[in-house]
Biopython code that builds the backbone (N, CA, C, O; Angstrom):
import numpy as np
from Bio.PDB.StructureBuilder import StructureBuilder

atoms = [
    (1, "MET", "N", (0.783, -1.096, -0.036)),
    (1, "MET", "CA", (0.085, 0.076, 0.042)),
    (1, "MET", "C", (0.838, 1.236, 0.049)),
    (1, "MET", "O", (1.819, 1.279, 0.792)),
    (2, "LYS", "N", (0.536, 2.250, -0.694)),
    (2, "LYS", "CA", (1.187, 3.462, -0.851)),
    (2, "LYS", "C", (0.290, 4.721, -1.087)),
    (2, "LYS", "O", (-0.726, 4.672, -1.780)),
    (3, "GLY", "N", (0.726, 5.825, -0.477)),
    (3, "GLY", "CA", (-0.109, 7.065, -0.927)),
    (3, "GLY", "C", (-1.280, 6.966, -0.091)),
    (3, "GLY", "O", (-1.258, 6.534, 1.061)),
    (4, "LEU", "N", (-2.313, 7.383, -0.707)),
    (4, "LEU", "CA", (-3.668, 7.634, -0.185)),
    (4, "LEU", "C", (-4.222, 6.540, 0.452)),
    (4, "LEU", "O", (-4.557, 6.551, 1.636)),
    (5, "GLU", "N", (-4.348, 5.444, -0.412)),
    (5, "GLU", "CA", (-4.713, 4.045, 0.234)),
    (5, "GLU", "C", (-4.236, 3.586, 1.442)),
    (5, "GLU", "O", (-4.981, 3.033, 2.251)),
    (6, "LYS", "N", (-2.874, 3.792, 1.669)),
    (6, "LYS", "CA", (-2.265, 3.542, 2.900)),
    (6, "LYS", "C", (-2.900, 4.414, 4.032)),
    (6, "LYS", "O", (-3.315, 3.888, 5.065)),
    (7, "GLN", "N", (-2.957, 5.623, 3.834)),
    (7, "GLN", "CA", (-3.614, 6.284, 4.713)),
    (7, "GLN", "C", (-5.084, 5.878, 4.974)),
    (7, "GLN", "O", (-5.569, 5.892, 6.106)),
    (8, "LEU", "N", (-5.670, 5.567, 4.022)),
    (8, "LEU", "CA", (-7.284, 5.243, 4.394)),
    (8, "LEU", "C", (-7.408, 4.093, 5.223)),
    (8, "LEU", "O", (-8.126, 4.014, 6.220)),
    (9, "PHE", "N", (-6.574, 3.088, 4.698)),
    (9, "PHE", "CA", (-6.859, 1.703, 5.183)),
    (9, "PHE", "C", (-5.830, 1.139, 6.186)),
    (9, "PHE", "O", (-5.917, -0.064, 6.434)),
    (10, "SER", "N", (-4.921, 1.822, 6.758)),
    (10, "SER", "CA", (-3.839, 1.343, 7.586)),
    (10, "SER", "C", (-4.206, 0.837, 8.879)),
    (10, "SER", "O", (-3.547, -0.027, 9.457)),
    (11, "ARG", "N", (-5.454, 1.465, 9.433)),
    (11, "ARG", "CA", (-6.135, 1.063, 10.762)),
    (11, "ARG", "C", (-7.204, 0.285, 10.646)),
    (11, "ARG", "O", (-7.953, 0.102, 11.606)),
    (12, "PHE", "N", (-7.446, -0.371, 9.235)),
    (12, "PHE", "CA", (-8.626, -1.337, 9.215)),
    (12, "PHE", "C", (-8.155, -2.750, 9.368)),
    (12, "PHE", "O", (-6.974, -2.910, 9.062)),
    (13, "PRO", "N", (-8.742, -3.708, 9.732)),
    (13, "PRO", "CA", (-8.460, -4.939, 9.994)),
    (13, "PRO", "C", (-7.669, -5.601, 8.906)),
    (13, "PRO", "O", (-7.919, -5.256, 7.751)),
    (14, "PRO", "N", (-6.743, -6.512, 9.126)),
    (14, "PRO", "CA", (-5.975, -7.347, 8.195)),
    (14, "PRO", "C", (-7.141, -8.352, 7.442)),
    (14, "PRO", "O", (-8.173, -8.698, 8.017)),
    (15, "ALA", "N", (-6.821, -8.708, 6.203)),
    (15, "ALA", "CA", (-7.605, -9.680, 5.485)),
    (15, "ALA", "C", (-6.777, -10.603, 4.678)),
    (15, "ALA", "O", (-5.830, -10.051, 4.119)),
    (16, "GLU", "N", (-6.888, -11.718, 4.506)),
    (16, "GLU", "CA", (-6.349, -12.697, 3.630)),
    (16, "GLU", "C", (-7.073, -13.013, 2.448)),
    (16, "GLU", "O", (-8.282, -13.235, 2.516)),
    (17, "LEU", "N", (-6.398, -13.060, 1.274)),
    (17, "LEU", "CA", (-7.044, -13.458, -0.010)),
    (17, "LEU", "C", (-6.375, -14.964, -0.048)),
    (17, "LEU", "O", (-5.178, -15.124, 0.190)),
    (18, "VAL", "N", (-7.094, -15.849, -0.311)),
    (18, "VAL", "CA", (-6.735, -17.284, -0.752)),
    (18, "VAL", "C", (-7.164, -17.625, -2.222)),
    (18, "VAL", "O", (-8.350, -17.675, -2.547)),
    (19, "LYS", "N", (-6.171, -17.845, -3.056)),
    (19, "LYS", "CA", (-6.408, -18.337, -4.186)),
    (19, "LYS", "C", (-6.654, -19.688, -4.500)),
    (19, "LYS", "O", (-6.253, -20.553, -3.721)),
    (20, "PRO", "N", (-7.340, -20.036, -5.674)),
    (20, "PRO", "CA", (-7.696, -21.412, -5.835)),
    (20, "PRO", "C", (-6.499, -22.402, -5.745)),
    (20, "PRO", "O", (-6.582, -23.491, -5.176)),
    (21, "ASP", "N", (-5.331, -21.910, -6.382)),
    (21, "ASP", "CA", (-4.004, -22.712, -6.136)),
    (21, "ASP", "C", (-3.429, -22.651, -4.603)),
    (21, "ASP", "O", (-2.337, -23.182, -4.404)),
    (22, "GLY", "N", (-4.062, -22.075, -3.596)),
    (22, "GLY", "CA", (-3.501, -22.125, -2.321)),
    (22, "GLY", "C", (-2.494, -20.928, -1.963)),
    (22, "GLY", "O", (-2.141, -20.810, -0.790)),
    (23, "SER", "N", (-2.024, -20.044, -2.927)),
    (23, "SER", "CA", (-1.301, -19.038, -2.707)),
    (23, "SER", "C", (-2.308, -18.016, -2.024)),
    (23, "SER", "O", (-3.524, -17.991, -2.211)),
    (24, "ARG", "N", (-1.486, -17.081, -1.102)),
    (24, "ARG", "CA", (-2.242, -16.091, -0.250)),
    (24, "ARG", "C", (-1.692, -14.520, -0.508)),
    (24, "ARG", "O", (-0.543, -14.261, -0.867)),
    (25, "LYS", "N", (-2.457, -13.798, -0.323)),
    (25, "LYS", "CA", (-2.071, -12.465, -0.422)),
    (25, "LYS", "C", (-2.873, -11.651, 0.727)),
    (25, "LYS", "O", (-4.064, -11.844, 0.971)),
    (26, "LYS", "N", (-1.998, -10.655, 1.439)),
    (26, "LYS", "CA", (-2.507, -10.121, 2.458)),
    (26, "LYS", "C", (-2.972, -8.584, 2.011)),
    (26, "LYS", "O", (-2.361, -7.968, 1.137)),
    (27, "GLY", "N", (-4.008, -8.095, 2.640)),
    (27, "GLY", "CA", (-4.683, -6.647, 2.506)),
    (27, "GLY", "C", (-5.162, -6.028, 3.749)),
    (27, "GLY", "O", (-5.010, -6.611, 4.823)),
    (28, "ARG", "N", (-5.717, -4.908, 3.667)),
    (28, "ARG", "CA", (-6.712, -4.426, 4.864)),
    (28, "ARG", "C", (-7.965, -4.097, 4.238)),
    (28, "ARG", "O", (-8.049, -4.012, 3.013)),
    (29, "GLY", "N", (-8.940, -3.908, 5.000)),
    (29, "GLY", "CA", (-10.095, -3.227, 4.569)),
    (29, "GLY", "C", (-11.197, -3.793, 5.673)),
    (29, "GLY", "O", (-10.905, -4.430, 6.685)),
    (30, "ILE", "N", (-12.460, -3.435, 5.268)),
    (30, "ILE", "CA", (-13.462, -3.772, 6.280)),
    (30, "ILE", "C", (-14.549, -4.681, 5.383)),
    (30, "ILE", "O", (-14.718, -4.344, 4.211)),
    (31, "VAL", "N", (-15.285, -5.823, 5.912)),
    (31, "VAL", "CA", (-16.462, -6.463, 5.510)),
    (31, "VAL", "C", (-17.462, -6.059, 6.139)),
    (31, "VAL", "O", (-17.469, -6.175, 7.364)),
    (32, "VAL", "N", (-18.567, -5.477, 5.453)),
    (32, "VAL", "CA", (-19.884, -5.290, 6.142)),
    (32, "VAL", "C", (-20.916, -5.800, 5.148)),
    (32, "VAL", "O", (-20.756, -5.838, 3.928)),
    (33, "ARG", "N", (-22.162, -6.248, 5.927)),
    (33, "ARG", "CA", (-23.279, -6.811, 5.001)),
    (33, "ARG", "C", (-23.957, -5.938, 4.328)),
    (33, "ARG", "O", (-24.327, -4.888, 4.855)),
    (34, "GLN", "N", (-24.213, -6.236, 3.091)),
    (34, "GLN", "CA", (-24.769, -5.330, 2.076)),
    (34, "GLN", "C", (-26.348, -5.255, 2.345)),
    (34, "GLN", "O", (-27.080, -6.245, 2.349)),
    (35, "ARG", "N", (-26.795, -3.834, 2.586)),
    (35, "ARG", "CA", (-28.013, -3.552, 3.078)),
    (35, "ARG", "C", (-29.032, -3.715, 1.932)),
    (35, "ARG", "O", (-28.840, -3.536, 0.729)),
    (36, "ALA", "N", (-30.141, -4.087, 2.561)),
    (36, "ALA", "CA", (-31.421, -3.955, 1.421)),
    (36, "ALA", "C", (-31.629, -2.533, 0.917)),
    (36, "ALA", "O", (-31.300, -1.543, 1.571)),
    (37, "PRO", "N", (-32.178, -2.495, -0.249)),
    (37, "PRO", "CA", (-32.424, -0.958, -0.850)),
    (37, "PRO", "C", (-33.454, -0.476, 0.187)),
    (37, "PRO", "O", (-34.082, -1.235, 0.926)),
    (38, "THR", "N", (-33.567, 0.934, 0.163)),
    (38, "THR", "CA", (-34.633, 1.650, 0.885)),
    (38, "THR", "C", (-35.904, 1.292, 0.298)),
    (38, "THR", "O", (-36.109, 1.273, -0.916)),
    (39, "GLY", "N", (-36.811, 0.991, 1.254)),
    (39, "GLY", "CA", (-38.249, 0.516, 0.996)),
    (39, "GLY", "C", (-38.483, -0.808, 0.512)),
    (39, "GLY", "O", (-39.455, -1.153, -0.159)),
    (40, "ALA", "N", (-37.336, -1.684, 0.972)),
    (40, "ALA", "CA", (-37.424, -3.154, 0.444)),
    (40, "ALA", "C", (-38.008, -3.928, 1.561)),
    (40, "ALA", "O", (-38.140, -5.140, 1.385)),
    (41, "LEU", "N", (-38.399, -3.376, 2.749)),
    (41, "LEU", "CA", (-39.000, -3.862, 3.855)),
    (41, "LEU", "C", (-38.028, -4.867, 4.539)),
    (41, "LEU", "O", (-38.543, -5.847, 5.077)),
    (42, "GLY", "N", (-36.881, -4.748, 4.570)),
    (42, "GLY", "CA", (-35.810, -5.350, 5.168)),
    (42, "GLY", "C", (-35.329, -6.727, 4.496)),
    (42, "GLY", "O", (-34.459, -7.513, 4.871)),
    (43, "LEU", "N", (-36.189, -6.760, 3.368)),
    (43, "LEU", "CA", (-35.710, -8.189, 2.577)),
    (43, "LEU", "C", (-34.350, -7.963, 1.819)),
    (43, "LEU", "O", (-34.129, -6.958, 1.143)),
    (44, "ASP", "N", (-33.469, -8.989, 1.996)),
    (44, "ASP", "CA", (-32.387, -9.060, 1.189)),
    (44, "ASP", "C", (-32.728, -9.276, -0.338)),
    (44, "ASP", "O", (-33.208, -10.345, -0.715)),
    (45, "ARG", "N", (-32.482, -8.290, -1.164)),
    (45, "ARG", "CA", (-32.771, -8.354, -2.520)),
    (45, "ARG", "C", (-31.610, -8.143, -3.574)),
    (45, "ARG", "O", (-30.734, -7.333, -3.271)),
    (46, "HIS", "N", (-31.545, -8.680, -4.561)),
    (46, "HIS", "CA", (-30.456, -8.740, -5.570)),
    (46, "HIS", "C", (-31.203, -8.421, -6.845)),
    (46, "HIS", "O", (-32.434, -8.415, -6.823)),
    (47, "PRO", "N", (-30.566, -8.167, -7.905)),
    (47, "PRO", "CA", (-31.271, -7.820, -9.288)),
    (47, "PRO", "C", (-31.847, -8.958, -9.821)),
    (47, "PRO", "O", (-32.641, -8.850, -10.756)),
    (48, "LEU", "N", (-31.470, -10.358, -9.213)),
    (48, "LEU", "CA", (-32.125, -11.527, -9.733)),
    (48, "LEU", "C", (-33.363, -11.814, -8.943)),
    (48, "LEU", "O", (-34.175, -12.620, -9.397)),
    (49, "GLY", "N", (-33.581, -11.198, -7.752)),
    (49, "GLY", "CA", (-34.882, -11.542, -6.812)),
    (49, "GLY", "C", (-34.162, -11.758, -5.418)),
    (49, "GLY", "O", (-32.954, -11.604, -5.240)),
    (50, "LYS", "N", (-35.028, -12.116, -4.511)),
    (50, "LYS", "CA", (-34.776, -12.264, -3.213)),
    (50, "LYS", "C", (-33.721, -13.429, -2.844)),
    (50, "LYS", "O", (-33.869, -14.596, -3.206)),
    (51, "LEU", "N", (-32.613, -12.946, -2.058)),
    (51, "LEU", "CA", (-31.641, -13.846, -1.587)),
    (51, "LEU", "C", (-31.845, -14.791, -0.654)),
    (51, "LEU", "O", (-32.548, -14.397, 0.276)),
    (52, "SER", "N", (-31.488, -15.857, -0.585)),
    (52, "SER", "CA", (-31.598, -16.877, 0.468)),
    (52, "SER", "C", (-30.645, -16.565, 1.581)),
    (52, "SER", "O", (-30.870, -16.863, 2.754)),
    (53, "GLN", "N", (-29.704, -16.027, 1.210)),
    (53, "GLN", "CA", (-28.542, -15.529, 2.408)),
    (53, "GLN", "C", (-28.048, -14.113, 2.037)),
    (53, "GLN", "O", (-27.938, -13.722, 0.875)),
    (54, "PRO", "N", (-27.762, -13.384, 3.129)),
    (54, "PRO", "CA", (-27.205, -11.963, 2.762)),
    (54, "PRO", "C", (-25.808, -11.997, 2.020)),
    (54, "PRO", "O", (-24.988, -12.903, 2.178)),
    (55, "LEU", "N", (-25.643, -10.965, 1.239)),
    (55, "LEU", "CA", (-24.262, -10.673, 0.678)),
    (55, "LEU", "C", (-23.483, -9.833, 1.473)),
    (55, "LEU", "O", (-24.101, -9.162, 2.298)),
    (56, "TYR", "N", (-22.317, -9.717, 1.420)),
    (56, "TYR", "CA", (-21.356, -8.935, 2.193)),
    (56, "TYR", "C", (-20.451, -8.167, 1.350)),
    (56, "TYR", "O", (-20.308, -8.652, 0.227)),
    (57, "VAL", "N", (-19.832, -7.147, 1.577)),
    (57, "VAL", "CA", (-18.968, -6.284, 0.621)),
    (57, "VAL", "C", (-17.707, -5.759, 1.423)),
    (57, "VAL", "O", (-17.749, -5.174, 2.505)),
    (58, "PHE", "N", (-16.645, -6.059, 0.734)),
    (58, "PHE", "CA", (-15.161, -5.825, 1.210)),
    (58, "PHE", "C", (-14.827, -4.701, 0.572)),
    (58, "PHE", "O", (-14.953, -4.660, -0.651)),
    (59, "THR", "N", (-14.418, -3.767, 1.174)),
    (59, "THR", "CA", (-13.750, -2.513, 0.770)),
    (59, "THR", "C", (-12.559, -2.144, 1.449)),
    (59, "THR", "O", (-12.527, -1.705, 2.598)),
    (60, "GLY", "N", (-11.563, -2.337, 0.699)),
    (60, "GLY", "CA", (-10.196, -2.073, 0.981)),
    (60, "GLY", "C", (-9.001, -2.316, 0.103)),
    (60, "GLY", "O", (-9.169, -2.188, -1.110)),
    (61, "VAL", "N", (-7.897, -2.627, 0.527)),
    (61, "VAL", "CA", (-6.657, -2.848, -0.404)),
    (61, "VAL", "C", (-6.418, -4.218, -0.577)),
    (61, "VAL", "O", (-6.111, -4.897, 0.403)),
    (62, "MET", "N", (-6.521, -4.729, -1.726)),
    (62, "MET", "CA", (-6.200, -6.243, -1.974)),
    (62, "MET", "C", (-5.646, -6.289, -3.219)),
    (62, "MET", "O", (-6.143, -5.527, -4.049)),
    (63, "ALA", "N", (-4.633, -7.073, -3.604)),
    (63, "ALA", "CA", (-4.448, -7.212, -4.993)),
    (63, "ALA", "C", (-4.822, -8.537, -5.572)),
    (63, "ALA", "O", (-4.911, -9.569, -4.907)),
    (64, "GLU", "N", (-5.054, -8.431, -6.960)),
    (64, "GLU", "CA", (-5.379, -9.662, -7.637)),
    (64, "GLU", "C", (-6.750, -10.308, -7.152)),
    (64, "GLU", "O", (-6.697, -11.513, -6.909)),
    (65, "VAL", "N", (-7.977, -9.660, -6.979)),
    (65, "VAL", "CA", (-8.977, -10.465, -6.413)),
    (65, "VAL", "C", (-9.833, -10.633, -7.719)),
    (65, "VAL", "O", (-10.108, -9.822, -8.603)),
    (66, "ASP", "N", (-10.236, -12.236, -7.510)),
    (66, "ASP", "CA", (-11.014, -12.612, -8.683)),
    (66, "ASP", "C", (-12.110, -13.568, -8.193)),
    (66, "ASP", "O", (-12.008, -14.097, -7.087)),
    (67, "ARG", "N", (-13.130, -13.792, -8.979)),
    (67, "ARG", "CA", (-14.151, -14.479, -8.732)),
    (67, "ARG", "C", (-13.657, -15.868, -8.481)),
    (67, "ARG", "O", (-12.752, -16.392, -9.130)),
    (68, "GLY", "N", (-14.469, -16.568, -7.255)),
    (68, "GLY", "CA", (-14.243, -17.722, -6.837)),
    (68, "GLY", "C", (-13.082, -17.814, -5.681)),
    (68, "GLY", "O", (-13.031, -18.784, -4.925)),
    (69, "ASP", "N", (-12.180, -16.752, -5.612)),
    (69, "ASP", "CA", (-11.177, -16.564, -4.508)),
    (69, "ASP", "C", (-11.802, -16.553, -3.012)),
    (69, "ASP", "O", (-12.966, -16.210, -2.807)),
    (70, "ARG", "N", (-11.078, -16.887, -2.178)),
    (70, "ARG", "CA", (-11.839, -16.931, -0.896)),
    (70, "ARG", "C", (-11.024, -15.853, 0.087)),
    (70, "ARG", "O", (-9.796, -15.910, 0.142)),
    (71, "LEU", "N", (-11.662, -15.017, 0.744)),
    (71, "LEU", "CA", (-11.406, -13.817, 1.325)),
    (71, "LEU", "C", (-11.797, -14.238, 2.988)),
    (71, "LEU", "O", (-12.894, -14.578, 3.432)),
    (72, "CYS", "N", (-10.666, -14.104, 3.616)),
    (72, "CYS", "CA", (-10.584, -14.293, 5.185)),
    (72, "CYS", "C", (-10.408, -12.999, 5.930)),
    (72, "CYS", "O", (-9.580, -12.159, 5.578)),
    (73, "GLN", "N", (-11.319, -12.831, 7.117)),
    (73, "GLN", "CA", (-10.849, -11.818, 8.041)),
    (73, "GLN", "C", (-11.730, -12.057, 9.149)),
    (73, "GLN", "O", (-12.946, -12.223, 9.052)),
    (74, "GLY", "N", (-10.984, -12.065, 10.316)),
    (74, "GLY", "CA", (-11.520, -12.015, 11.613)),
    (74, "GLY", "C", (-12.134, -13.445, 11.949)),
    (74, "GLY", "O", (-13.113, -13.494, 12.692)),
    (75, "GLY", "N", (-11.609, -14.559, 11.444)),
    (75, "GLY", "CA", (-12.133, -15.842, 11.520)),
    (75, "GLY", "C", (-13.072, -16.282, 10.651)),
    (75, "GLY", "O", (-13.297, -17.493, 10.659)),
    (76, "THR", "N", (-13.778, -15.473, 9.775)),
    (76, "THR", "CA", (-14.841, -15.867, 8.956)),
    (76, "THR", "C", (-14.252, -15.712, 7.530)),
    (76, "THR", "O", (-13.465, -14.805, 7.261)),
    (77, "SER", "N", (-14.715, -16.748, 6.514)),
    (77, "SER", "CA", (-14.438, -17.014, 5.334)),
    (77, "SER", "C", (-15.714, -16.727, 4.328)),
    (77, "SER", "O", (-16.859, -17.148, 4.495)),
    (78, "TYR", "N", (-15.272, -15.970, 3.326)),
    (78, "TYR", "CA", (-16.166, -15.450, 2.345)),
    (78, "TYR", "C", (-15.634, -15.969, 0.896)),
    (78, "TYR", "O", (-14.444, -16.108, 0.616)),
    (79, "ARG", "N", (-16.846, -16.257, -0.069)),
    (79, "ARG", "CA", (-16.316, -16.482, -1.393)),
    (79, "ARG", "C", (-16.462, -15.241, -2.117)),
    (79, "ARG", "O", (-17.347, -14.429, -1.846)),
    (80, "VAL", "N", (-15.628, -15.085, -3.014)),
    (80, "VAL", "CA", (-15.623, -13.676, -3.946)),
    (80, "VAL", "C", (-16.540, -13.982, -5.165)),
    (80, "VAL", "O", (-16.262, -14.828, -6.015)),
    (81, "ILE", "N", (-17.640, -13.226, -5.168)),
    (81, "ILE", "CA", (-18.552, -13.253, -6.311)),
    (81, "ILE", "C", (-18.141, -12.308, -7.312)),
    (81, "ILE", "O", (-18.150, -12.678, -8.486)),
    (82, "SER", "N", (-17.735, -10.991, -6.981)),
    (82, "SER", "CA", (-17.133, -10.072, -8.106)),
    (82, "SER", "C", (-16.433, -8.987, -7.457)),
    (82, "SER", "O", (-16.823, -8.558, -6.371)),
    (83, "ALA", "N", (-15.404, -8.507, -8.064)),
    (83, "ALA", "CA", (-14.530, -7.444, -7.386)),
    (83, "ALA", "C", (-14.317, -6.217, -8.589)),
    (83, "ALA", "O", (-14.032, -6.488, -9.756)),
    (84, "GLN", "N", (-14.480, -5.059, -8.157)),
    (84, "GLN", "CA", (-14.327, -3.907, -8.855)),
    (84, "GLN", "C", (-13.080, -2.865, -8.425)),
    (84, "GLN", "O", (-13.090, -2.562, -7.232)),
    (85, "PRO", "N", (-12.344, -2.462, -8.985)),
    (85, "PRO", "CA", (-11.344, -1.440, -8.560)),
    (85, "PRO", "C", (-12.096, -0.157, -8.206)),
    (85, "PRO", "O", (-13.164, -0.034, -8.805)),
    (86, "VAL", "N", (-11.781, 0.786, -7.393)),
    (86, "VAL", "CA", (-12.469, 1.995, -7.194)),
    (86, "VAL", "C", (-11.043, 2.890, -7.205)),
    (86, "VAL", "O", (-9.979, 2.515, -6.711)),
    (87, "GLY", "N", (-11.288, 4.166, -7.892)),
    (87, "GLY", "CA", (-10.104, 5.088, -7.850)),
    (87, "GLY", "C", (-10.517, 6.393, -8.148)),
    (87, "GLY", "O", (-11.702, 6.721, -8.203)),
    (88, "LEU", "N", (-9.525, 7.181, -8.351)),
    (88, "LEU", "CA", (-9.558, 8.487, -8.718)),
    (88, "LEU", "C", (-8.863, 8.877, -9.855)),
    (88, "LEU", "O", (-7.749, 8.378, -10.013)),
    (89, "ALA", "N", (-9.291, 9.678, -10.696)),
    (89, "ALA", "CA", (-8.552, 10.049, -11.830)),
    (89, "ALA", "C", (-7.853, 9.123, -12.757)),
    (89, "ALA", "O", (-6.818, 9.396, -13.365)),
    (90, "GLY", "N", (-8.674, 7.719, -12.825)),
    (90, "GLY", "CA", (-8.320, 6.695, -13.583)),
    (90, "GLY", "C", (-7.147, 5.930, -12.973)),
    (90, "GLY", "O", (-6.516, 5.139, -13.674)),
    (91, "LYS", "N", (-6.814, 6.149, -11.617)),
    (91, "LYS", "CA", (-5.934, 5.406, -11.033)),
    (91, "LYS", "C", (-6.609, 4.565, -9.897)),
    (91, "LYS", "O", (-7.293, 5.136, -9.047)),
    (92, "PRO", "N", (-6.407, 3.125, -9.878)),
    (92, "PRO", "CA", (-7.145, 2.381, -8.846)),
    (92, "PRO", "C", (-6.377, 2.521, -7.620)),
    (92, "PRO", "O", (-5.149, 2.503, -7.531)),
    (93, "LEU", "N", (-7.343, 2.680, -6.555)),
    (93, "LEU", "CA", (-6.793, 3.008, -5.173)),
    (93, "LEU", "C", (-7.157, 1.787, -4.254)),
    (93, "LEU", "O", (-6.378, 1.310, -3.428)),
    (94, "TRP", "N", (-8.296, 1.386, -4.466)),
    (94, "TRP", "CA", (-8.683, 0.133, -3.671)),
    (94, "TRP", "C", (-9.883, -0.693, -4.333)),
    (94, "TRP", "O", (-10.330, -0.432, -5.450)),
    (95, "VAL", "N", (-10.244, -1.489, -3.695)),
    (95, "VAL", "CA", (-11.195, -2.629, -4.389)),
    (95, "VAL", "C", (-12.480, -2.777, -3.600)),
    (95, "VAL", "O", (-12.493, -2.684, -2.373)),
    (96, "ARG", "N", (-13.632, -3.026, -4.378)),
    (96, "ARG", "CA", (-14.901, -3.260, -3.742)),
    (96, "ARG", "C", (-15.352, -4.562, -4.190)),
    (96, "ARG", "O", (-15.708, -4.755, -5.353)),
    (97, "VAL", "N", (-15.344, -5.581, -3.176)),
    (97, "VAL", "CA", (-15.444, -6.962, -3.431)),
    (97, "VAL", "C", (-16.948, -7.401, -2.836)),
    (97, "VAL", "O", (-17.317, -7.140, -1.691)),
    (98, "VAL", "N", (-17.601, -7.990, -3.657)),
    (98, "VAL", "CA", (-19.058, -8.590, -3.337)),
    (98, "VAL", "C", (-18.949, -10.090, -2.991)),
    (98, "VAL", "O", (-18.632, -10.900, -3.862)),
    (99, "LEU", "N", (-19.238, -10.498, -1.595)),
    (99, "LEU", "CA", (-18.947, -11.711, -1.010)),
    (99, "LEU", "C", (-20.273, -12.541, -0.489)),
    (99, "LEU", "O", (-21.346, -12.070, -0.114)),
    (100, "GLU", "N", (-19.924, -13.734, -0.568)),
    (100, "GLU", "CA", (-21.044, -14.648, 0.091)),
    (100, "GLU", "C", (-20.365, -15.302, 1.215)),
    (100, "GLU", "O", (-19.179, -15.608, 1.090)),
    (101, "LYS", "N", (-20.988, -15.541, 2.279)),
    (101, "LYS", "CA", (-20.267, -16.134, 3.494)),
    (101, "LYS", "C", (-20.282, -17.383, 3.374)),
    (101, "LYS", "O", (-21.271, -17.910, 2.865)),
    (102, "GLU", "N", (-19.164, -18.180, 3.822)),
    (102, "GLU", "CA", (-18.967, -19.644, 3.691)),
    (102, "GLU", "C", (-19.317, -20.053, 4.984)),
    (102, "GLU", "O", (-19.219, -19.278, 5.935)),
    (103, "GLU", "N", (-19.771, -21.357, 5.118)),
    (103, "GLU", "CA", (-20.033, -22.227, 6.195)),
    (103, "GLU", "C", (-19.052, -22.499, 7.066)),
    (103, "GLU", "O", (-19.309, -22.423, 8.267)),
    (104, "TRP", "N", (-17.958, -22.807, 6.698)),
    (104, "TRP", "CA", (-16.797, -23.165, 7.567)),
    (104, "TRP", "C", (-16.168, -22.044, 8.303)),
    (104, "TRP", "O", (-16.518, -20.908, 7.982)),
    (105, "GLU", "N", (-15.375, -22.180, 9.154)),
    (105, "GLU", "CA", (-14.804, -20.955, 9.828)),
    (105, "GLU", "C", (-13.330, -21.038, 9.353)),
    (105, "GLU", "O", (-12.792, -22.121, 9.121)),
    (106, "TYR", "N", (-12.754, -19.942, 9.230)),
    (106, "TYR", "CA", (-11.302, -19.876, 8.781)),
    (106, "TYR", "C", (-10.281, -19.699, 10.183)),
    (106, "TYR", "O", (-10.476, -19.001, 11.178)),
    (107, "GLU", "N", (-9.399, -20.392, 9.933)),
    (107, "GLU", "CA", (-8.262, -20.262, 11.457)),
    (107, "GLU", "C", (-6.967, -19.586, 10.943)),
    (107, "GLU", "O", (-5.973, -19.806, 11.636)),
    (108, "GLY", "N", (-6.807, -18.834, 9.896)),
    (108, "GLY", "CA", (-5.809, -18.056, 9.328)),
    (108, "GLY", "C", (-5.342, -16.872, 10.317)),
    (108, "GLY", "O", (-4.867, -17.115, 11.426)),
    (109, "ILE", "N", (-5.481, -15.857, 9.924)),
    (109, "ILE", "CA", (-5.153, -14.470, 10.553)),
    (109, "ILE", "C", (-5.647, -14.342, 11.938)),
    (109, "ILE", "O", (-5.461, -13.299, 12.566)),
]
sb = StructureBuilder()
sb.init_structure("model")
sb.init_model(0)
sb.init_chain("A")
sb.init_seg("    ")
for serial, (resi, resn, name, xyz) in enumerate(atoms, 1):
    if name == "N":
        sb.init_residue(resn, " ", resi, " ")
    sb.init_atom(name, np.array(xyz, "f"), 0.0, 1.0, " ", f" {name:<3s}", serial, name[0])
structure = sb.get_structure()
């Protein structure tokens, strides 16, 4: 991490990305539950319809996040559904990752 992203995410909790080949990458950020749209009566919704489980969003600094990777933070493991870089003036600074919580607990970080 360098520059603005370092300042923004330096105090956020550590996270670990586990690739399908077993390689690991470290980063920092925060995982929050994706909220239902205003007026949705508290139901978890997605463009495809009502969700059976809530989705989560990681916002932080993490390199090379791909669909199907596993993101682990605070003893909880999530499967990556999608990832998009977020930046300023065309320069990516952090990533926004949509996640699905996995059933088993992670014992890494």
